[in-house]
C-alpha positions as CSV (number, residue, x, y, z in Angstrom):
1,M,85.4,82.4,176.0
2,K,88.2,84.6,177.3
3,R,90.8,82.0,176.3
4,R,89.3,81.6,172.8
5,H,89.4,85.4,172.4
6,I,93.1,85.4,173.4
7,V,93.8,82.6,170.9
8,Q,92.0,84.5,168.1
9,L,94.0,87.7,168.9
10,A,97.2,85.8,168.9
11,A,96.4,84.2,165.6
12,A,95.5,87.6,164.1
13,T,98.7,89.0,165.5
14,L,100.6,86.3,163.7
15,V,98.7,86.5,160.4
16,G,99.1,90.3,160.0
17,P,102.9,90.2,159.9
18,A,102.8,87.1,157.8
19,L,100.7,88.8,155.1
20,T,103.0,91.9,155.3
21,A,106.1,89.8,154.9
22,R,104.5,87.9,151.9
23,A,103.6,91.2,150.2
24,Q,107.2,92.5,150.8
25,A,108.6,89.3,149.3
26,F,106.3,89.8,146.3
27,P,107.1,88.9,143.6
28,A,109.0,85.7,144.2
29,K,108.3,84.3,140.7
30,P,107.3,85.5,137.2
31,I,104.1,87.6,136.7
32,K,101.8,86.9,133.8
33,L,100.2,89.9,132.0
34,I,97.3,88.9,129.8
35,I,96.5,91.3,126.9
36,A,93.4,91.4,124.8
37,F,94.8,91.6,121.3
38,P,97.2,89.5,119.1
39,A,101.0,89.8,118.8
40,G,102.3,92.5,116.5
41,G,99.6,95.2,117.0
42,P,99.7,98.5,118.9
43,T,98.5,97.0,122.2
44,D,101.0,94.1,122.1
45,I,104.0,96.3,121.2
46,T,103.3,99.0,123.8
47,M,102.3,96.6,126.6
48,R,105.5,94.5,126.0
49,S,107.5,97.7,126.4
50,L,105.6,98.4,129.7
51,A,106.1,94.8,130.9
52,D,109.8,94.9,130.1
53,N,110.2,98.0,132.2
54,A,108.1,96.6,135.0
55,S,110.2,93.4,135.0
56,K,113.4,95.3,135.8
57,I,111.6,97.2,138.6
58,L,110.0,94.1,140.2
59,G,113.1,91.9,139.8
60,Q,111.0,89.1,138.1
61,P,109.9,88.6,134.5
62,V,106.5,90.0,133.5
63,I,105.5,87.6,130.8
64,V,103.0,88.8,128.2
65,E,100.3,86.3,127.1
66,N,98.1,87.3,124.1
67,K,94.4,86.3,124.5
68,P,92.5,87.8,121.6
69,G,88.9,87.5,120.7
70,A,85.5,88.2,122.3
71,G,85.8,91.9,121.8
72,G,88.9,92.2,124.0
73,T,87.2,90.7,127.1
74,L,89.0,87.4,127.5
75,P,91.8,88.6,129.8
76,A,89.3,90.1,132.3
77,Q,87.4,86.8,132.1
78,A,90.6,84.9,132.9
79,L,91.0,86.9,136.1
80,Q,87.8,85.3,137.4
81,S,89.5,81.9,137.8
82,A,93.1,83.1,138.6
83,P,94.5,83.0,142.2
84,A,94.3,86.4,143.9
85,D,98.0,86.5,144.6
86,G,99.2,89.2,142.1
87,Y,100.9,86.7,139.8
88,T,98.2,87.0,137.1
89,V,97.2,90.5,135.9
90,A,95.3,91.6,132.8
91,Q,94.7,94.4,130.4
92,I,91.1,95.8,130.9
93,P,89.9,97.4,127.6
94,L,86.7,99.4,127.6
95,G,84.7,96.5,126.1
96,V,84.8,94.8,129.5
97,F,82.3,97.3,130.9
98,R,79.8,96.5,128.1
99,L,80.0,92.7,128.5
100,P,77.1,92.1,131.0
101,Y,74.7,94.1,128.7
102,T,75.4,92.0,125.7
103,T,76.4,88.6,127.0
104,K,75.2,86.4,129.9
105,I,78.1,86.3,132.5
106,N,78.2,85.3,136.1
107,W,80.6,88.0,137.3
108,D,80.6,91.8,137.7
109,P,83.2,93.9,135.9
110,V,83.2,96.5,138.6
111,K,83.1,94.3,141.7
112,D,85.0,91.2,140.6
113,I,88.2,92.9,139.4
114,T,90.8,94.7,141.5
115,Y,91.8,97.8,139.5
116,V,95.5,98.4,139.7
117,L,96.1,101.5,137.5
118,N,95.2,102.9,134.1
119,V,98.2,103.3,131.7
120,T,97.1,104.8,128.4
121,G,94.3,105.0,125.8
122,Y,94.0,104.5,122.1
123,A,94.0,107.1,119.3
124,F,91.4,105.9,116.7
125,G,90.5,106.7,113.1
126,L,89.0,105.4,109.9
127,V,91.1,104.4,106.9
128,V,90.5,103.3,103.4
129,P,92.9,101.9,100.7
130,A,95.0,104.7,99.0
131,D,93.4,103.9,95.7
132,S,89.8,103.8,97.0
133,Q,87.1,105.9,95.3
134,L,86.2,107.1,98.8
135,K,88.6,109.9,98.8
136,T,87.1,111.9,101.7
137,W,84.5,111.4,104.5
138,T,82.0,113.1,102.3
139,H,82.5,110.4,99.6
140,F,82.3,107.7,102.3
141,V,78.9,109.0,103.5
142,A,77.5,109.6,100.0
143,W,78.5,106.1,98.9
144,A,77.0,104.5,102.0
145,K,73.7,106.3,101.5
146,A,73.6,105.3,97.8
147,N,74.4,101.7,98.6
148,P,72.7,100.7,101.9
149,G,74.3,97.7,103.6
150,K,77.0,97.3,101.0
151,L,79.8,99.5,102.5
152,T,82.0,97.0,104.4
153,Y,84.2,98.1,107.3
154,G,86.3,96.1,109.6
155,S,87.2,96.6,113.3
156,T,89.2,94.8,116.0
157,G,86.1,92.9,117.1
158,T,82.4,93.0,117.8
159,M,81.4,95.4,120.7
160,T,84.9,97.0,120.7
161,S,85.1,100.8,120.8
162,P,85.9,101.1,117.0
163,H,82.8,98.9,116.3
164,L,80.4,100.8,118.6
165,T,81.7,104.2,117.6
166,M,81.1,103.4,113.9
167,E,77.6,102.1,114.7
168,L,76.9,105.3,116.6
169,I,78.1,107.4,113.7
170,A,76.0,105.3,111.3
171,Q,72.9,105.8,113.6
172,K,73.5,109.6,113.7
173,L,73.9,109.9,109.9
174,N,71.2,107.2,109.1
175,L,73.7,105.0,107.3
176,E,73.5,101.2,107.0
177,L,77.0,99.7,107.1
178,L,78.2,96.1,107.0
179,H,80.6,95.4,109.9
180,V,83.3,92.7,109.6
181,P,85.0,91.8,113.0
182,Y,88.7,90.7,113.3
183,K,90.7,89.5,116.3
184,G,93.2,92.5,116.2
185,S,94.9,95.2,114.2
186,A,97.3,92.9,112.4
187,D,94.5,90.8,110.9
188,L,92.5,93.8,110.1
189,M,95.3,95.5,108.3
190,Q,96.0,92.4,106.3
191,S,92.4,92.2,105.2
192,I,92.0,95.8,104.1
193,L,95.3,95.7,102.2
194,G,94.1,92.5,100.6
195,G,91.0,94.2,99.3
196,N,88.6,92.2,101.4
197,I,86.9,95.2,103.0
198,M,86.4,98.9,102.0
199,A,87.4,100.6,105.2
200,A,88.9,99.9,108.7
201,A,88.1,101.5,112.0
202,D,91.0,101.0,114.3
203,S,93.5,102.5,116.7
204,T,96.4,104.1,114.9
205,G,98.2,100.8,114.3
206,F,97.4,101.7,110.7
207,A,100.1,104.5,110.8
208,P,102.9,102.5,109.0
209,Q,100.5,101.6,106.2
210,V,99.4,105.2,105.8
211,E,103.0,106.4,105.9
212,A,103.9,103.8,103.2
213,G,101.2,105.3,101.0
214,K,99.0,102.2,101.1
215,L,96.1,103.6,103.2
216,R,94.5,107.0,103.6
217,V,93.0,108.4,106.8
218,L,89.4,109.8,106.4
219,N,89.0,111.0,110.0
220,T,90.4,110.6,113.6
221,W,88.4,110.4,116.8
222,G,90.3,112.5,119.4
223,A,89.4,115.9,120.7
224,E,92.1,117.4,118.4
225,R,93.8,116.4,115.1
226,L,96.7,114.0,115.4
227,A,100.1,115.5,114.8
228,K,101.0,112.5,112.6
229,F,97.9,113.0,110.4
230,P,97.3,116.8,110.4
231,D,95.1,116.7,107.3
232,A,92.6,114.2,108.7
233,P,89.7,116.0,110.4
234,T,88.3,114.9,113.7
235,L,84.7,113.7,114.1
236,K,83.8,116.9,115.8
237,E,85.1,118.9,112.9
238,L,82.8,116.8,110.6
239,G,79.8,117.8,112.7
240,L,79.7,114.6,114.9
241,D,79.8,115.5,118.6
242,L,82.0,112.4,119.4
243,V,85.4,111.9,121.0
244,Q,86.7,108.3,121.5
245,N,90.0,107.5,123.2
246,S,89.1,104.4,125.1
247,P,91.4,104.3,128.2
248,F,92.7,101.0,129.4
249,G,94.8,99.7,132.3
250,I,95.7,96.7,134.4
251,G,93.5,94.7,136.7
252,A,94.1,91.8,139.1
253,P,91.8,89.2,140.5
254,K,89.2,90.2,143.2
255,G,90.7,89.9,146.7
256,T,94.3,90.5,145.7
257,P,96.0,91.7,149.0
258,P,96.2,95.6,149.1
259,A,100.0,95.5,149.7
260,V,100.5,93.4,146.6
261,V,98.2,95.7,144.6
262,K,100.3,98.7,145.8
263,R,103.5,96.9,144.8
264,L,102.1,96.2,141.3
265,H,100.7,99.8,141.0
266,D,104.0,101.4,142.0
267,A,106.1,99.2,139.7
268,F,103.8,99.7,136.6
269,K,103.5,103.5,137.3
270,Q,107.3,103.8,137.4
271,A,107.4,101.6,134.2
272,M,105.0,103.8,132.3
273,E,107.1,106.9,133.1
274,Q,110.1,105.6,131.4
275,E,111.2,106.9,128.0
276,S,111.1,103.5,126.3
277,Y,107.4,103.2,127.0
278,I,106.6,106.8,126.1
279,T,108.4,106.3,122.8
280,A,106.5,103.1,122.1
281,L,103.2,104.9,122.7
282,K,104.2,107.8,120.4
283,R,104.6,105.3,117.5
284,Y,100.8,105.0,117.7
285,D,99.9,108.5,118.7
286,M,99.2,107.3,122.3
287,V,100.3,109.0,125.5
288,P,100.6,107.9,129.1
289,M,97.2,108.2,130.8
290,Y,97.6,107.5,134.5
291,M,94.9,106.8,137.0
292,S,95.7,105.5,140.5
293,S,94.0,102.4,141.8
294,A,91.2,104.5,143.5
295,Q,90.7,106.7,140.4
296,Y,90.7,103.6,138.1
297,Q,88.1,101.9,140.3
298,K,85.9,105.1,140.1
299,F,86.4,105.2,136.4
300,A,85.2,101.6,136.1
301,Q,82.0,102.3,138.1
302,E,81.2,105.4,136.0
303,T,82.1,103.7,132.6
304,F,79.9,100.7,133.5
305,V,76.9,103.1,133.7
306,K,77.8,105.0,130.5
307,E,78.4,101.9,128.4
308,K,74.9,100.6,129.3
309,A,73.4,103.7,127.9
310,L,75.4,103.4,124.7
311,V,74.6,99.7,124.2
312,E,70.9,100.4,124.7
313,K,71.0,103.4,122.4
314,L,72.4,101.2,119.6
315,G,69.8,98.5,120.3
316,L,72.6,95.9,121.0
317,A,71.6,95.0,124.6
318,K,70.7,91.4,125.2
319,P,67.1,90.6,126.2
320,Q,66.7,90.5,130.0
């Protein structure tokens, strides 16, 4: 027994330094960063800037892979089958924390993801075509009440924050709206500009179209008005006690070694502090929104509970 104990101790002594050396050597090859929305949208553009900065810090390419659909939850799902070695990381949008309440899955968003850090959050709003008869939010509400189920609005997907926020607004105001889901901002903008839908709820990827005079902002969803759209009231100003900024960050597979998580955390934190990333965010009225690994893990636990209440309130929870 004593000899076996000595052998075990010797093995542990060898394994410890080996793991440390492996973490110090990380990364020895490119890292894949999976994001939840298509190329060309605000998430893609800002995360590519972040990945480019992180590549220089880590000394290896950080390659962005777009995996849109399923309300932004596919990257988190991909982590469930990825090796826990730090070479596959993913964007974690808020919709991930709603998934178990609406879809049958065999993994837990809180326990089965290693939370690396939070990087930013979206600025949201509601837009209509510039020539729309819905000139203001008052017009929007009046038309919706006069035409139940006929006012079409698009979002970046079923169960995303724009979709659920609009449904919550509709519930509060007793409106019946017709939701049309898209895979991302680029598709959504193409559809509203093509006259396929009457309104679009989205992050401020719509800014270039507003500035070009093609769309008009009816409201924004932050705590304060956005500097870029000073004439657009917030939901709170319109009498709706709602603020939505939907923080998101980066996660790794469950069981990723702590030293590797720290290396990723430190590199991406440094990357998000660089001027190129801050400038990319400003384009969409976004700002750096840092949470450490521990803070992000706590946020995941708390959000998981809050999102259950929201999904149940909207009557969208799956039958148990």
